C-alpha positions as CSV (number, residue, x, y, z in Angstrom):
1,X,26.0,53.8,0.8
2,X,28.7,53.6,3.5
3,X,32.3,53.5,2.2
4,X,33.7,52.0,5.4
5,X,33.7,48.4,6.8
6,X,31.4,47.6,9.7
7,X,34.3,46.4,11.9
8,X,37.7,47.6,13.1
9,X,40.7,45.5,12.3
10,X,42.7,44.7,15.5
11,X,45.4,42.2,14.5
12,X,46.3,39.2,12.3
13,X,46.3,35.6,13.6
14,X,46.5,32.1,12.4
15,X,43.4,30.0,12.9
16,X,42.0,26.7,11.4
17,X,39.1,25.8,9.2
18,X,36.5,24.0,11.4
19,X,35.7,21.7,8.5
20,X,39.0,20.6,7.0
21,X,41.2,21.5,10.1
22,X,43.8,23.2,7.9
23,X,45.7,26.3,9.0
24,X,44.2,29.5,7.6
25,X,44.7,33.2,8.1
26,X,42.4,35.0,10.4
27,X,41.6,38.6,11.4
28,X,40.7,39.6,15.0
29,X,38.2,42.4,14.7
30,X,36.1,44.6,16.9
31,X,32.4,45.0,15.9
32,X,29.6,46.5,18.0
33,X,31.9,46.6,21.1
34,X,32.6,42.9,20.9
35,X,35.6,41.0,19.5
36,X,35.4,38.3,16.8
37,X,37.7,36.1,14.8
38,X,37.0,36.3,11.0
39,X,38.6,33.7,8.8
40,X,38.2,32.4,5.3
41,X,39.0,28.9,3.9
42,X,39.3,28.8,0.1
43,X,37.4,25.4,0.1
44,X,34.8,25.9,2.8
45,X,34.2,29.7,2.9
46,X,34.0,32.3,5.6
47,X,33.6,31.8,9.3
48,X,33.1,34.3,12.1
49,X,33.2,33.4,15.8
50,X,32.9,35.4,19.0
51,X,36.1,35.8,21.0
52,X,34.9,38.3,23.7
53,X,31.6,39.9,24.3
54,X,33.2,42.9,25.9
55,X,36.0,44.5,23.8
56,X,37.3,46.3,26.9
57,X,38.2,43.0,28.5
58,X,40.0,41.8,25.4
59,X,42.2,44.9,25.4
60,X,42.8,44.6,29.2
61,X,44.1,41.1,28.8
62,X,47.3,42.4,27.1
63,X,48.2,44.4,30.2
64,X,48.4,41.2,32.3
65,X,50.3,39.1,29.8
66,X,53.7,38.0,31.1
67,X,56.7,36.0,29.6
68,X,56.0,32.3,30.0
69,X,58.1,29.9,32.1
70,X,60.7,27.9,30.3
71,X,60.1,24.1,29.9
72,X,61.5,21.0,28.3
73,X,60.3,20.3,24.7
74,X,59.1,16.8,23.8
75,X,58.6,17.3,20.0
76,X,60.2,19.4,17.3
77,X,58.7,21.7,14.7
78,X,57.8,19.7,11.6
79,X,54.3,20.5,10.4
80,X,53.9,23.7,12.4
81,X,51.6,24.8,15.2
82,X,49.0,23.4,16.1
83,X,50.0,20.0,14.6
84,X,53.3,19.3,16.5
85,X,51.9,19.2,20.1
86,X,54.1,17.5,22.5
87,X,55.1,20.4,23.7
88,X,56.9,21.8,20.7
89,X,59.2,24.9,20.6
90,X,56.3,27.0,19.4
91,X,54.5,26.7,22.8
92,X,54.9,29.7,25.1
93,X,54.0,28.4,28.6
94,X,54.9,25.7,31.0
95,X,52.3,23.3,32.6
96,X,50.3,25.0,35.4
97,X,47.9,22.0,35.5
98,X,48.9,18.5,34.2
99,X,46.0,16.2,33.5
100,X,46.3,12.4,33.4
101,X,43.3,10.3,32.3
102,X,43.5,7.1,34.3
103,X,40.5,5.5,32.6
104,X,38.1,6.2,29.7
105,X,35.4,4.2,31.5
106,X,32.5,6.2,32.9
107,X,29.3,5.7,34.7
108,X,27.6,8.5,32.8
109,X,27.0,9.0,29.1
110,X,26.9,12.7,29.0
111,X,25.4,14.3,25.8
112,X,28.2,16.9,26.3
113,X,31.6,15.2,26.9
114,X,34.9,16.4,25.5
115,X,36.5,13.0,26.3
116,X,33.8,11.0,24.5
117,X,34.2,8.5,27.4
118,X,32.7,5.0,27.4
119,X,35.5,2.5,26.6
120,X,36.5,0.2,29.5
121,X,40.2,0.6,29.8
122,X,42.4,1.4,32.9
123,X,45.9,2.8,33.2
124,X,48.3,0.5,35.0
125,X,50.1,1.5,38.2
126,X,53.5,1.4,36.4
127,X,52.2,3.5,33.5
128,X,50.8,6.1,35.9
129,X,54.1,6.2,37.8
130,X,56.0,6.7,34.6
131,X,53.7,9.5,33.5
132,X,54.0,11.2,36.9
133,X,57.8,11.1,36.8
134,X,57.8,12.5,33.3
135,X,55.5,15.3,34.4
136,X,57.6,16.3,37.3
137,X,60.9,16.0,35.4
138,X,59.5,18.1,32.5
139,X,58.8,20.9,35.0
140,X,62.4,21.0,36.3
141,X,61.8,18.6,39.2
142,X,58.8,20.3,40.8
143,X,55.2,20.5,39.3
144,X,52.4,22.8,40.3
145,X,49.1,20.9,40.0
146,X,48.0,17.4,38.9
147,X,44.4,16.6,38.0
148,X,43.6,12.8,38.0
149,X,40.8,12.5,35.5
150,X,39.0,10.2,33.1
151,X,36.3,9.0,32.1
152,X,35.4,8.7,35.7
153,X,38.6,8.1,37.7
154,X,36.8,6.8,40.8
155,X,35.9,3.7,38.8
156,X,39.6,2.8,38.6
157,X,40.2,-0.1,41.1
158,X,43.5,1.5,42.2
159,X,42.4,5.1,42.4
160,X,43.3,5.5,46.1
161,X,46.8,4.0,45.4
162,X,47.1,6.4,42.4
163,X,46.3,9.4,44.6
164,X,48.8,8.3,47.2
165,X,51.5,7.7,44.6
166,X,50.9,11.2,43.1
167,X,51.1,12.7,46.6
168,X,54.5,11.1,47.1
169,X,55.9,12.9,44.1
170,X,57.2,16.5,44.1
171,X,53.8,17.9,43.1
172,X,52.2,20.8,45.0
173,X,48.5,19.9,44.6
174,X,46.7,16.8,43.5
175,X,43.1,17.1,42.3
176,X,40.6,14.3,41.8
177,X,38.3,15.1,38.8
178,X,34.9,13.4,39.5
179,X,31.2,13.4,38.7
180,X,30.7,12.7,42.5
181,X,28.5,9.5,42.1
182,X,30.9,7.3,44.1
183,X,31.5,10.1,46.7
184,X,27.7,10.3,47.2
185,X,27.3,6.6,47.5
186,X,30.4,5.2,49.2
187,X,31.2,6.8,52.5
188,X,34.1,4.4,53.1
189,X,35.8,5.8,50.0
190,X,35.2,9.4,51.2
191,X,36.7,8.5,54.6
192,X,39.9,7.3,52.8
193,X,40.0,10.5,50.9
194,X,39.8,12.5,54.1
195,X,43.1,11.1,55.2
196,X,44.9,13.1,52.5
197,X,45.4,16.3,54.4
198,X,46.9,19.3,52.6
199,X,47.8,19.5,48.9
200,X,44.7,17.5,47.9
201,X,41.1,18.4,46.8
202,X,38.2,17.1,44.9
203,X,37.3,18.8,41.6
204,X,33.6,18.1,41.5
205,X,31.5,18.4,38.3
206,X,28.6,20.7,39.4
207,X,26.3,22.3,36.8
208,X,23.6,23.8,39.0
209,X,20.6,22.8,41.1
210,X,18.0,21.9,38.4
211,X,17.6,18.4,37.2
212,X,16.7,19.8,33.7
213,X,20.3,21.2,33.6
214,X,21.8,17.8,34.4
215,X,19.5,16.1,31.9
216,X,20.8,18.4,29.2
217,X,24.5,18.2,30.1
218,X,24.8,14.7,31.7
219,X,21.8,12.7,30.3
220,X,20.2,12.1,33.7
221,X,18.9,13.9,36.8
222,X,21.8,14.3,39.2
223,X,20.9,17.1,41.6
224,X,20.3,14.7,44.6
225,X,23.6,13.0,43.9
226,X,25.5,16.3,43.8
227,X,23.9,17.4,47.1
228,X,24.7,14.1,48.8
229,X,28.3,14.2,47.5
230,X,28.9,17.7,48.9
231,X,27.3,16.6,52.2
232,X,29.8,13.7,52.4
233,X,32.7,15.9,51.5
234,X,31.6,18.5,54.1
235,X,31.2,15.8,56.8
236,X,34.8,14.6,56.2
237,X,36.2,18.1,55.8
238,X,37.6,17.5,52.3
239,X,38.3,20.6,50.2
240,X,36.4,20.8,47.0
241,X,36.3,23.0,43.9
242,X,33.1,23.0,42.0
243,X,33.6,22.9,38.2
244,X,30.6,24.2,36.3
245,X,30.0,23.8,32.6
246,X,27.8,26.7,31.4
247,X,25.9,27.5,28.3
248,X,23.5,30.3,27.4
249,X,19.9,29.5,28.0
250,X,20.7,26.3,30.0
251,X,22.3,27.3,33.3
252,X,23.8,30.8,32.8
253,X,21.1,32.2,35.1
254,X,22.4,30.1,38.1
255,X,25.9,31.6,38.4
256,X,25.1,33.9,41.3
257,X,23.2,31.1,43.1
258,X,26.2,28.7,42.7
259,X,28.6,31.3,44.1
260,X,26.4,32.0,47.1
261,X,26.1,28.3,47.7
262,X,29.9,27.9,47.5
263,X,30.7,30.8,49.8
264,X,28.3,29.4,52.4
265,X,29.4,25.8,52.3
266,X,32.4,25.1,54.4
267,X,34.1,22.5,52.3
268,X,33.8,24.4,49.0
269,X,37.0,26.4,48.4
270,X,36.4,27.6,44.9
271,X,34.4,27.5,41.7
272,X,35.7,27.1,38.1
273,X,33.2,28.2,35.5
274,X,33.8,26.7,32.0
275,X,31.9,28.0,29.0
276,X,31.1,25.1,26.6
277,X,34.0,24.4,24.2
278,X,32.7,22.9,20.9
279,X,34.5,19.6,20.6
280,X,33.8,16.1,21.7
281,X,30.2,15.0,22.2
282,X,27.8,17.9,21.9
283,X,24.0,18.3,22.1
284,X,22.4,18.5,18.6
285,X,21.0,22.0,19.2
286,X,24.4,23.5,19.9
287,X,24.9,25.0,16.4
288,X,23.3,27.2,13.9
289,X,23.9,28.1,10.3
290,X,25.4,31.6,9.8
291,X,24.9,34.0,6.9
292,X,27.5,32.3,4.8
293,X,25.8,28.9,5.2
294,X,28.4,27.5,7.6
295,X,27.7,25.7,10.8
296,X,28.9,27.8,13.9
297,X,28.3,27.6,17.7
298,X,24.9,29.0,18.7
299,X,25.3,29.8,22.4
300,X,28.9,30.9,22.7
301,X,29.7,32.3,26.2
302,X,33.0,34.2,26.7
303,X,35.0,35.2,29.8
304,X,33.7,38.8,29.8
305,X,30.1,37.7,29.4
306,X,30.4,35.3,32.3
307,X,31.9,38.0,34.5
308,X,29.1,40.4,33.6
309,X,26.5,37.7,34.5
310,X,28.3,37.2,37.9
311,X,28.1,40.9,38.6
312,X,24.4,41.1,37.7
313,X,23.4,37.9,39.6
314,X,25.3,38.8,42.8
315,X,23.8,42.4,42.8
316,X,27.4,43.7,42.4
317,X,28.6,42.0,45.6
318,X,31.2,40.7,43.1
319,X,32.1,43.3,40.5
320,X,33.6,43.0,37.0
321,X,36.8,44.6,38.2
322,X,37.2,42.0,40.9
323,X,38.5,39.7,38.1
324,X,41.9,39.8,36.5
325,X,43.3,37.8,33.5
326,X,45.5,35.1,34.8
327,X,49.0,36.2,33.7
328,X,50.1,32.7,32.6
329,X,47.2,32.4,30.2
330,X,45.7,35.9,30.1
331,X,43.7,35.2,26.9
332,X,41.7,32.3,28.3
333,X,41.6,32.5,32.1
334,X,40.2,35.0,34.5
335,X,40.4,34.7,38.2
336,X,39.4,36.4,41.5
337,X,40.7,35.4,44.9
338,X,38.7,36.2,48.1
339,X,39.9,36.5,51.7
340,X,37.7,36.2,54.8
341,X,37.7,39.3,57.0
342,X,37.2,39.3,60.7
343,X,33.4,39.6,60.2
344,X,33.5,36.3,58.3
345,X,32.6,37.9,55.0
346,X,34.7,37.2,51.9
347,X,36.3,40.2,50.2
348,X,38.0,40.1,46.8
349,X,41.8,40.4,46.9
350,X,41.7,43.1,44.3
351,X,40.0,45.5,46.8
352,X,43.0,45.1,49.1
353,X,45.9,44.9,46.7
354,X,46.5,46.6,43.3
355,X,47.6,43.4,41.5
356,X,48.4,45.3,38.3
357,X,51.1,47.2,40.2
358,X,52.6,44.0,41.5
359,X,52.4,42.0,38.2
360,X,56.2,41.1,38.1
361,X,55.7,39.1,41.3
362,X,52.6,37.2,40.3
363,X,53.7,33.7,39.3
364,X,52.7,31.9,36.1
365,X,50.4,29.5,38.0
366,X,46.8,28.8,39.0
367,X,47.8,28.0,42.6
368,X,47.8,30.5,45.4
369,X,50.5,29.6,48.0
370,X,51.0,32.4,50.6
371,X,53.8,30.5,52.2
372,X,56.0,30.4,49.1
373,X,55.0,34.0,48.1
374,X,56.0,35.5,51.4
375,X,59.3,33.5,51.5
376,X,60.2,34.7,48.0
377,X,59.3,38.3,48.7
378,X,61.4,38.2,51.9
379,X,64.3,36.8,50.0
380,X,64.0,39.4,47.3
381,X,63.9,42.2,49.8
382,X,66.9,41.0,51.8
383,X,69.0,40.4,48.7
384,X,67.9,43.8,47.3
385,X,67.2,42.0,43.9
386,X,63.9,43.9,43.4
387,X,63.0,47.2,44.8
388,X,59.2,46.6,44.3
389,X,59.2,43.4,46.4
390,X,58.9,45.3,49.6
391,X,55.6,47.0,48.5
392,X,54.1,43.7,47.5
393,X,55.2,42.1,50.8
394,X,53.6,45.0,52.7
395,X,50.4,44.7,50.8
396,X,50.2,40.9,51.4
397,X,50.6,41.4,55.1
398,X,47.3,43.3,55.0
399,X,45.5,40.0,54.6
400,X,47.9,37.4,55.9
401,X,48.3,37.1,59.7
402,X,51.5,38.2,61.4
403,X,53.7,35.2,62.2
404,X,52.2,33.2,59.4
405,X,55.7,32.0,58.2
406,X,56.3,30.5,61.7
407,X,53.1,28.5,61.9
408,X,53.0,24.7,61.6
409,X,52.3,23.1,58.2
410,X,48.8,22.1,59.4
411,X,48.0,25.6,60.7
412,X,48.9,27.0,57.3
413,X,46.8,24.5,55.5
414,X,43.9,25.3,57.8
415,X,44.3,29.0,57.3
416,X,44.2,28.7,53.5
417,X,41.3,26.2,53.6
418,X,39.2,28.3,55.9
419,X,40.0,31.8,54.8
420,X,40.4,31.8,51.1
421,X,38.0,31.3,48.1
422,X,38.6,31.5,44.4
423,X,36.4,31.9,41.3
424,X,38.0,31.2,38.0
425,X,36.7,31.2,34.5
426,X,38.4,29.0,31.9
427,X,37.5,29.4,28.2
428,X,39.1,26.7,26.0
429,X,39.6,27.3,22.3
430,X,37.9,25.0,19.7
431,X,38.0,24.8,16.0
432,X,35.6,27.8,15.6
433,X,37.4,30.4,17.8
434,X,40.9,28.9,17.4
435,X,43.6,31.6,17.7
436,X,47.1,30.4,17.6
437,X,48.4,32.8,20.2
438,X,45.8,31.6,22.7
439,X,46.7,27.9,21.9
440,X,50.4,28.6,22.4
441,X,49.9,30.1,25.8
442,X,47.5,27.5,27.1
443,X,48.8,26.1,30.4
444,X,46.5,23.1,31.1
445,X,48.2,20.1,29.5
446,X,47.3,16.5,29.0
447,X,50.1,14.1,29.9
448,X,50.0,11.3,27.4
449,X,51.1,7.7,27.8
450,X,53.8,8.2,25.2
451,X,55.2,10.9,27.4
452,X,54.2,14.1,25.7
453,X,52.4,17.2,27.0
454,X,49.6,18.6,24.9
455,X,47.5,21.7,25.5
456,X,43.9,20.8,26.5
457,X,42.3,22.5,23.5
458,X,44.6,21.2,20.8
459,X,44.5,17.7,22.3
460,X,40.7,17.6,22.1
461,X,40.6,19.3,18.6
462,X,43.3,17.2,16.9
463,X,44.8,14.4,18.9
464,X,42.1,12.6,21.0
């Protein structure tokens, strides 16, 4: 009989029991070259949940982890993380993406919906304005990205006014989260969206090409609607990011096809893959019973498993090492930026620049803004504040045209829109794989009507 355990202990963490939602101790362990969280509740027993399919990716995350940006707290420590969301002093990262739900009304009834949408209520213009000002002020007077969401935000009777109001604030990018139904059916609405040049894009729910996939995730066949929505966005030259919910055995075999489609469609500027997080409304067959008799997720996909599928399904056109952990949330986000070469093919940025070498100059943000990056690098070089800035500046100039800083604003917008592409993978934590470190570094935050900011995961687990 073996005298050793069948796993290697990596580190201690704080987790939660997925039944009673109480804080419990957890172990992060390596077993069979994968990483799991192992935890025990004295009332509900033992739980084990997959954190990363590839242990190598888990260890690599730590190399890219950086100090978080400072921010203004809205709540104080009382019950302890994760119960004091607001943001409390235990949180480690500012808001890369602020998310405001302008309505809980929706024209779909998705079997899988973290928002559990359906109620018919709408945020008022004055409430939205107050939340926008709070968001910007909480970020020191300038915010990175706002996502206007729901429910289905295009159902809001003032949605165009809301977008224009958000654009008038000191926010770099405004995104409209949508299922695309109105965009497919209302060309006058799309025409109005097309007037928002620069700093705006559509964040389009897109789960694949097969109606069976949409039936599973969204409760009805939508492939024709999605195709028409993208045709309309393309016709009016509106930048769009596809956001794809993925689950093993449902649409995980379509990742390569979605990427090829995105790279070959003019208006599509990026894809965000989101493995299913197990909160909100879920299909009945999403869980199984483990060896301890507890209910656990059946089809857990992780960042490293998605990256491996992308490599396999693109015949290594995109490789595993083309992705890096996003420094602001290295545990839960991977990203790869692509630049168009003279032969019109997209090449991953990592093949041009050793980003690990330039990690101190990579900002804690999702957005890629070559204008600001070049200005900051030039300032650092001329002030002699950082000896490594010159190397990063030189490497960036391999992909950014000479004279870029002197172009007009519209020329810069056109360059970024036409010559860059991004693939990101965002894996939110739920009650099963909850790791307090990951929750405290999460940088996608809900802006609430009582003027607090809550991490996406903890909001959906505890506070919705």
